[in-house]
C-alpha positions as CSV (number, residue, x, y, z in Angstrom):
1,M,-0.1,16.4,15.8
2,K,3.1,14.4,15.1
3,I,2.6,11.4,12.8
4,L,5.0,8.5,12.1
5,G,4.2,7.0,8.7
6,I,5.6,3.7,7.4
7,D,5.3,1.9,4.0
8,T,6.7,-1.6,3.7
9,S,4.2,-3.0,1.3
10,T,6.6,-3.5,-1.7
11,K,10.3,-3.9,-2.2
12,T,10.9,-0.2,-1.4
13,L,10.9,1.2,2.2
14,S,9.7,4.6,3.2
15,V,9.4,6.2,6.6
16,A,8.3,9.8,7.4
17,I,7.6,12.0,10.3
18,C,5.0,14.8,9.8
19,D,3.7,17.5,12.0
20,D,0.1,17.9,10.8
21,D,0.6,18.8,7.1
22,K,4.3,19.6,7.4
23,I,6.8,17.0,6.4
24,I,9.6,17.1,9.0
25,C,11.7,14.4,7.5
26,E,11.3,11.4,5.1
27,T,13.5,8.5,3.9
28,F,13.0,6.4,0.8
29,I,15.1,3.2,0.3
30,N,15.1,1.1,-2.8
31,S,17.9,-1.4,-2.3
32,T,18.4,-5.2,-2.0
33,L,18.2,-5.0,1.8
34,N,15.1,-6.4,3.3
35,H,12.8,-4.3,5.5
36,S,13.6,-6.3,8.7
37,C,17.1,-5.0,8.4
38,T,16.4,-1.4,7.5
39,L,13.1,-0.3,9.1
40,M,14.1,0.1,12.8
41,P,17.4,1.8,12.1
42,T,15.6,4.2,9.7
43,I,13.0,5.1,12.3
44,D,15.7,5.7,14.9
45,D,17.6,8.0,12.4
46,L,14.5,10.0,11.6
47,L,13.6,10.5,15.2
48,K,17.1,11.9,15.8
49,Y,16.9,14.2,12.8
50,A,13.5,15.5,14.0
51,N,14.8,15.8,17.6
52,L,12.0,13.7,18.8
53,K,11.5,10.5,20.9
54,I,9.1,7.8,20.0
55,C,6.9,8.9,22.9
56,D,6.5,12.2,21.2
57,I,4.6,10.6,18.3
58,D,0.8,11.1,18.5
59,L,-0.3,8.8,15.7
60,F,1.2,5.8,14.0
61,A,0.2,5.0,10.4
62,T,1.3,2.2,8.2
63,T,0.2,0.7,4.9
64,S,-1.7,-2.6,5.5
65,G,-1.7,-4.0,1.9
66,P,-2.1,-5.2,-0.6
67,G,1.4,-6.0,-1.5
68,S,4.3,-8.1,-0.2
69,F,3.0,-10.5,2.5
70,T,6.2,-10.4,4.5
71,G,6.7,-6.6,4.1
72,I,3.2,-5.9,5.2
73,R,3.6,-8.0,8.3
74,I,6.8,-6.2,9.2
75,G,5.1,-2.8,9.0
76,I,2.0,-3.9,10.9
77,S,3.9,-5.6,13.7
78,T,6.2,-2.6,14.1
79,V,3.3,-0.1,14.4
80,K,1.4,-2.5,16.7
81,G,4.4,-2.6,19.0
82,F,4.8,1.2,19.2
83,A,1.1,1.8,19.6
84,L,0.8,-0.7,22.4
85,A,3.9,0.5,24.2
86,M,3.0,4.2,23.9
87,D,-0.8,3.7,24.3
88,K,-1.3,5.8,21.2
89,P,-3.8,5.5,18.3
90,C,-2.7,3.8,15.1
91,I,-4.2,3.6,11.6
92,A,-4.0,1.3,8.6
93,I,-3.8,2.8,5.1
94,S,-4.4,0.9,1.9
95,S,-1.1,0.9,0.0
96,L,-3.1,1.7,-3.2
97,E,-4.8,4.6,-1.5
98,A,-1.4,5.9,-0.3
99,L,0.0,5.6,-3.8
100,A,-2.9,7.5,-5.3
101,F,-2.5,10.3,-2.8
102,N,0.9,11.1,-4.4
103,L,-1.1,12.7,-7.2
104,I,-3.3,14.8,-5.0
105,D,-2.3,18.0,-6.9
106,T,-3.2,16.5,-10.3
107,D,-6.7,16.2,-11.7
108,C,-6.9,12.7,-13.1
109,I,-8.0,9.1,-12.6
110,A,-5.2,7.5,-10.5
111,C,-4.7,3.9,-11.2
112,P,-2.2,2.5,-8.7
113,A,-0.9,-0.9,-9.6
114,I,1.2,-3.3,-7.6
115,D,2.6,-6.3,-9.4
116,A,0.8,-9.5,-8.1
117,R,2.7,-11.7,-10.6
118,G,1.0,-14.1,-13.1
119,D,0.0,-11.1,-15.3
120,R,-2.1,-9.7,-12.4
121,V,-2.0,-6.5,-10.4
122,Y,-3.4,-5.3,-7.1
123,T,-5.3,-2.2,-8.2
124,S,-8.1,0.3,-7.5
125,L,-9.2,3.5,-9.1
126,F,-9.4,7.0,-7.6
127,R,-10.7,10.3,-9.0
128,L,-8.4,13.2,-8.1
129,Q,-10.0,16.6,-8.6
130,S,-9.4,20.0,-6.9
131,K,-7.1,18.4,-4.4
132,K,-9.7,15.9,-3.3
133,M,-9.6,12.2,-3.7
134,T,-12.6,10.0,-4.3
135,R,-12.4,6.2,-4.3
136,L,-14.1,4.7,-7.4
137,T,-13.4,1.0,-6.8
138,D,-12.4,-1.4,-4.0
139,D,-8.9,-2.8,-3.8
140,N,-8.7,-5.9,-5.8
141,V,-6.4,-8.3,-7.6
142,I,-7.2,-8.7,-11.3
143,F,-5.6,-9.7,-14.6
144,I,-4.3,-6.7,-16.6
145,S,-6.6,-7.6,-19.5
146,E,-9.6,-7.2,-17.1
147,L,-8.2,-3.8,-16.0
148,E,-8.1,-2.7,-19.6
149,K,-11.9,-3.4,-19.9
150,K,-12.5,-1.2,-16.8
151,L,-10.6,1.7,-18.3
152,L,-11.5,1.6,-22.0
153,N,-14.4,4.0,-21.8
154,T,-12.7,6.4,-19.4
155,E,-12.5,9.9,-20.9
156,E,-10.4,11.5,-18.1
157,N,-6.7,11.3,-18.0
158,I,-5.5,8.0,-16.4
159,I,-2.2,7.9,-14.6
160,F,-0.6,4.6,-13.7
161,L,1.7,4.4,-10.6
162,G,3.1,1.8,-8.4
163,D,5.7,-0.9,-9.2
164,G,3.2,-2.4,-11.7
165,A,2.8,0.9,-13.6
166,D,5.3,0.0,-16.4
167,L,3.7,-3.4,-16.7
168,C,0.2,-2.0,-17.2
169,Y,1.3,0.8,-19.5
170,N,3.3,-1.4,-21.7
171,R,0.4,-3.8,-22.0
172,I,-2.6,-1.5,-22.3
173,G,-1.5,2.1,-22.1
174,K,-1.5,2.9,-25.8
175,R,-5.1,1.7,-26.2
176,I,-6.4,4.1,-23.5
177,N,-5.9,7.7,-22.5
178,S,-3.0,7.1,-20.1
179,K,0.5,7.9,-18.9
180,I,2.9,6.9,-16.2
181,A,3.5,9.0,-13.1
182,S,6.9,10.6,-12.7
183,N,9.7,8.8,-10.9
184,V,9.1,11.1,-7.9
185,N,5.5,10.1,-7.5
186,R,5.5,6.6,-8.9
187,L,6.3,4.6,-5.7
188,C,4.7,4.9,-2.3
189,R,5.9,7.6,0.0
190,A,5.5,7.5,3.7
191,S,4.6,11.2,3.8
192,S,1.5,10.3,1.8
193,V,0.8,7.6,4.5
194,C,1.1,10.3,7.1
195,M,-1.3,12.7,5.3
196,M,-3.8,10.0,4.7
197,G,-3.5,9.0,8.4
198,K,-4.3,12.6,9.4
199,V,-7.3,12.7,7.2
200,K,-8.7,9.4,8.6
201,Y,-7.8,10.4,12.2
202,E,-9.9,13.6,11.8
203,V,-13.0,11.6,10.9
204,G,-12.4,9.1,13.6
205,Q,-11.2,6.2,11.5
206,T,-8.3,5.1,13.8
207,S,-8.0,1.7,15.3
208,S,-6.6,0.1,18.4
209,A,-3.3,-1.8,18.1
210,Y,-5.2,-5.0,18.8
211,D,-7.4,-4.5,15.8
212,L,-4.7,-3.4,13.3
213,A,-4.4,-6.2,10.7
214,P,-3.0,-6.8,7.2
215,Q,-5.3,-6.6,4.2
216,Y,-3.7,-9.2,1.8
217,I,-6.7,-9.5,-0.6
218,N,-5.0,-12.5,-2.3
219,L,-3.9,-15.8,-0.7
220,S,-0.2,-16.3,-0.2
221,Q,1.7,-18.8,-2.4
222,A,2.0,-21.2,0.5
223,E,-1.7,-21.0,1.1
224,R,-2.5,-21.5,-2.6
225,E,-0.2,-24.6,-2.7
226,R,-1.7,-26.0,0.4
227,N,-5.3,-25.6,-1.0
228,E,-4.2,-27.3,-4.2
229,K,-2.8,-30.2,-2.3
230,I,-6.0,-30.5,-0.2
231,K,-8.0,-30.4,-3.4
232,S,-5.8,-32.9,-5.1
233,R,-6.1,-35.3,-2.2
234,G,-9.8,-34.9,-2.1
235,E,-10.1,-35.7,-5.9
236,K,-7.9,-38.8,-5.4
237,N,-10.0,-40.0,-2.5
238,G,-13.2,-39.4,-4.5
239,N,-11.9,-41.3,-7.5
240,S,-10.8,-44.3,-5.3
241,V,-14.3,-44.5,-3.8
242,R,-16.0,-44.4,-7.1
243,S,-13.8,-47.1,-8.5
């Protein structure tokens, strides 16, 4: 089964084509160019390198969040378009789950962390043991101080990864049994998205293109500002009535 995997959930871009468990080709881009400029040319290039056409792909997989709102939308809409046009199955993978899969050969507690700003991270915990991954917590956005409380009593080795790994380690790493993943495994790789896609496909967890949707977890800045304005107007109206 040939799988096209995409990650656009953070500033980095990764695209991979796998044939079952074999990585045919993979690209990782960490530059100032935005994903709307680099994603489609990268997919075209990888298809050429693999000597494939887009119709040869059997499964489309993409990270669905949490992470960059704009980046997630780009990946989701691209996979939706391919899956609809080719009438092929697609699958959404948590960006945190894909990150944790990078450490599948290491026995540890994986703590993927994506910077959510404001001293917060998108995070979840996974136990990796004997090349199997078990989810311990749901994806969430929390303050780093709260993450420390969750990890304080953990006796197993904790490995931070993701673009928030340095942030977490510098704040709390020395007070818990932890380290940071190597540069090779620290950021999301599309080959991990492919592998997770294959695992979920085999247990029937695919979705139709119509149902594929982002998993933001947190409200966007625009939505938060809008809610604050509505709240502020409501308070003013309430005060004027009481006076």
